[in-house]
C-alpha positions as CSV (number, residue, x, y, z in Angstrom):
1,X,0.0,0.0,0.0
2,X,1.3,3.5,-0.8
3,X,2.3,5.9,2.0
4,X,-0.7,6.9,4.0
5,X,-0.8,10.7,4.7
6,X,-0.9,11.8,8.3
7,X,1.1,8.9,9.7
8,X,2.1,9.7,13.3
9,X,5.8,9.7,12.3
10,X,5.0,12.5,9.9
11,X,2.7,14.3,12.3
12,X,5.3,14.3,15.2
13,X,8.7,14.0,13.4
14,X,10.7,15.3,16.3
15,X,9.1,12.9,18.7
16,X,9.4,9.6,16.8
17,X,11.7,8.0,19.4
18,X,9.6,9.1,22.4
19,X,6.4,7.9,20.7
20,X,8.1,4.5,19.9
21,X,9.3,4.2,23.5
22,X,5.8,5.1,24.9
23,X,4.2,2.5,22.7
24,X,6.4,-0.1,24.2
25,X,5.9,0.9,27.8
26,X,2.4,2.4,28.0
27,X,-0.5,0.2,27.0
28,X,-2.8,3.1,26.7
29,X,-0.5,4.9,24.2
30,X,-0.2,1.7,22.3
31,X,-4.0,1.4,22.1
32,X,-4.3,5.1,21.0
33,X,-1.7,4.6,18.3
34,X,-3.4,1.5,17.0
35,X,-6.7,3.2,17.0
36,X,-5.2,6.3,15.3
37,X,-3.6,4.1,12.6
38,X,-6.9,2.4,11.9
39,X,-8.9,5.6,11.7
40,X,-6.2,7.3,9.6
41,X,-6.3,4.4,7.1
42,X,-10.1,4.7,7.0
43,X,-9.8,8.4,6.3
44,X,-7.2,7.8,3.6
45,X,-9.4,5.1,1.9
46,X,-12.5,7.4,2.1
47,X,-10.6,10.4,0.6
48,X,-9.1,8.2,-2.1
49,X,-12.5,6.8,-2.9
50,X,-11.4,3.3,-2.3
51,X,-14.3,3.0,0.2
52,X,-17.5,4.7,-0.5
53,X,-18.7,6.7,2.5
54,X,-20.9,9.7,3.0
55,X,-19.4,13.1,3.4
56,X,-20.8,13.1,6.9
57,X,-19.1,9.8,7.7
58,X,-15.8,11.0,6.2
59,X,-16.0,14.2,8.3
60,X,-16.7,12.0,11.4
61,X,-13.6,10.0,10.7
62,X,-11.5,13.1,10.3
63,X,-12.7,14.5,13.6
64,X,-12.0,11.1,15.3
65,X,-8.5,11.2,13.9
66,X,-8.0,14.7,15.3
67,X,-9.2,13.7,18.8
68,X,-6.9,10.7,18.8
69,X,-4.0,12.8,17.6
70,X,-4.7,15.3,20.4
71,X,-4.8,12.5,23.0
72,X,-1.5,11.1,21.7
73,X,0.1,14.5,21.8
74,X,-1.0,15.0,25.4
75,X,0.8,11.8,26.3
76,X,4.0,12.7,24.4
77,X,4.5,16.2,25.8
């Protein structure tokens, strides 16, 4: 699969090592990252029209991705 935009490594490039470490030591962060990756992939597939979803559902996915990103950022900083 091609590169999926908004990967966490791209979103937090200066915090890659800390994020990786947290994923290994904090189960909650690992869960958030897994959930973020799943939602991010769903957004990518919707935006690429690989999956047909309504505009409302696509917007909901984007908002969910933003909430997860904010939660992950709160754990990183």
